[in-house]
C-alpha positions as CSV (number, residue, x, y, z in Angstrom):
1,X,12.3,167.4,223.3
2,X,11.8,163.7,223.3
3,X,13.9,161.2,225.3
4,X,15.1,159.7,222.0
5,X,16.5,163.0,220.8
6,X,18.2,163.6,224.2
7,X,19.7,160.1,224.0
8,X,21.1,160.7,220.5
9,X,22.5,164.1,221.4
10,X,24.2,162.6,224.5
11,X,25.6,159.7,222.5
12,X,27.1,162.0,219.9
13,X,28.7,164.1,222.6
14,X,30.0,161.2,224.6
15,X,31.1,158.8,221.8
16,X,31.4,160.6,218.5
17,X,33.4,163.7,219.3
18,X,36.2,162.6,216.9
19,X,33.7,162.5,214.0
20,X,32.3,165.9,214.9
21,X,35.9,167.2,215.0
22,X,36.6,165.5,211.6
23,X,33.6,167.3,210.1
24,X,34.9,170.6,211.5
25,X,38.4,170.1,210.1
26,X,37.0,169.3,206.7
27,X,34.8,172.4,206.7
28,X,37.8,174.5,207.8
29,X,39.8,173.1,204.8
30,X,37.0,174.1,202.4
31,X,36.9,177.7,203.7
32,X,40.7,177.9,203.6
33,X,40.6,177.6,199.8
34,X,38.1,180.5,199.5
35,X,39.4,183.9,198.3
36,X,36.6,185.7,200.3
37,X,35.0,185.1,203.7
38,X,31.7,184.1,202.1
39,X,30.6,182.0,199.1
40,X,27.5,182.4,196.8
41,X,27.7,179.0,195.0
42,X,26.4,176.0,197.0
43,X,28.5,173.6,194.8
44,X,31.6,175.5,195.9
45,X,30.9,174.1,199.4
46,X,29.1,170.8,198.7
47,X,31.6,169.3,196.2
48,X,34.8,170.1,198.1
49,X,33.3,169.2,201.5
50,X,32.2,165.8,200.2
51,X,35.6,165.2,198.7
52,X,37.4,166.2,201.9
53,X,35.1,164.1,204.0
54,X,35.7,161.2,201.7
55,X,39.5,161.6,201.6
56,X,39.8,161.8,205.4
57,X,37.6,158.8,206.1
58,X,34.9,160.9,207.8
59,X,32.3,160.1,205.2
60,X,32.8,156.4,205.6
61,X,32.5,156.8,209.4
62,X,29.1,158.6,209.2
63,X,27.0,155.5,208.4
64,X,28.6,153.8,211.4
65,X,27.7,156.7,213.6
66,X,24.1,156.6,212.4
67,X,23.8,152.9,213.1
68,X,25.3,153.5,216.6
69,X,22.9,156.4,217.3
70,X,19.9,154.3,216.2
71,X,21.1,151.4,218.4
72,X,21.7,153.6,221.4
73,X,18.2,154.9,221.1
74,X,16.9,151.3,221.3
75,X,15.7,151.3,217.7
76,X,16.6,149.2,214.6
77,X,17.3,150.0,211.0
78,X,15.7,148.0,208.2
79,X,19.1,147.8,206.4
80,X,22.7,148.8,207.1
81,X,23.3,152.5,206.3
82,X,25.7,153.5,203.6
83,X,27.5,156.8,202.9
84,X,24.9,157.8,200.3
85,X,21.3,158.9,200.2
86,X,19.0,158.3,201.9
87,X,21.2,157.7,204.9
88,X,24.0,160.2,204.5
89,X,23.8,163.4,202.4
90,X,26.4,166.2,202.1
91,X,24.7,169.5,201.7
92,X,25.9,173.1,201.5
93,X,25.3,173.4,205.2
94,X,27.1,170.2,206.1
95,X,26.5,166.4,206.4
96,X,23.1,165.1,207.3
97,X,22.3,161.6,208.7
98,X,18.8,160.2,208.2
99,X,17.1,157.0,209.4
100,X,13.5,155.9,209.4
101,X,12.9,154.2,212.7
102,X,9.8,153.1,214.6
103,X,8.9,156.5,216.1
104,X,9.6,158.5,213.0
105,X,12.5,159.9,210.9
106,X,15.6,160.6,212.9
107,X,17.6,163.4,211.4
108,X,21.1,164.5,212.6
109,X,22.6,167.6,211.0
110,X,26.2,168.6,211.3
111,X,25.8,172.3,210.4
112,X,29.2,173.8,209.5
113,X,27.9,176.6,207.2
114,X,25.1,179.1,207.5
115,X,23.2,180.6,204.6
116,X,21.9,184.2,204.4
117,X,19.3,184.5,201.6
118,X,19.0,188.3,201.1
119,X,19.3,189.3,198.3
120,X,21.0,186.1,197.1
121,X,22.2,183.1,199.0
122,X,25.5,183.7,200.7
123,X,27.2,181.0,202.7
124,X,29.6,181.6,205.6
125,X,31.4,179.3,207.9
126,X,30.0,178.8,211.4
127,X,32.3,178.6,214.4
128,X,32.7,174.9,215.1
129,X,29.9,172.4,214.2
130,X,26.3,172.9,215.3
131,X,24.8,169.4,215.8
132,X,21.0,169.4,215.4
133,X,19.0,166.3,216.2
134,X,15.3,166.0,215.4
135,X,12.6,163.3,215.2
136,X,10.2,164.1,212.4
C-alpha cells in the first residue's frame, strides 16, 4: 500500500468521521424503507440514497472531503470538485469520490451495500460503512 493511500485513510478516519457517519445514516434510511432484507433493483438503492445524501447535506460535503484528502496527500486538483461526475458518483454500493492527481487516479469508495450476483444481482446492507481507498 502506498504512503498516499495510508495518508488518505488516516485523514478520513481522523477528520471526516462525521461524513462517514452521515453516509451510514443515509444508507440505513434507505434500507428502512425496504419490505425485504435485500433488493434486486439497483435504482431502488441509488436513487433514494442520492436523494437522502442530498437532503441531509452529505452530498454537498463530499467534494469538500475530496479536496481535503487530495490536499492532505500533498497533491492538487486541476479544478474544484463538485457533487457530480467525475468527482462524486452515487452508486448502488455507495458514494465514490474520484480525483486525477499527479501519481494517478485517487478513488475513495464508501461501501454501504454489497452485491451478490448469483443468479441475479441481490443487494444487501453492509454493517456500517467500508471505506476503500485506492490509487489507480
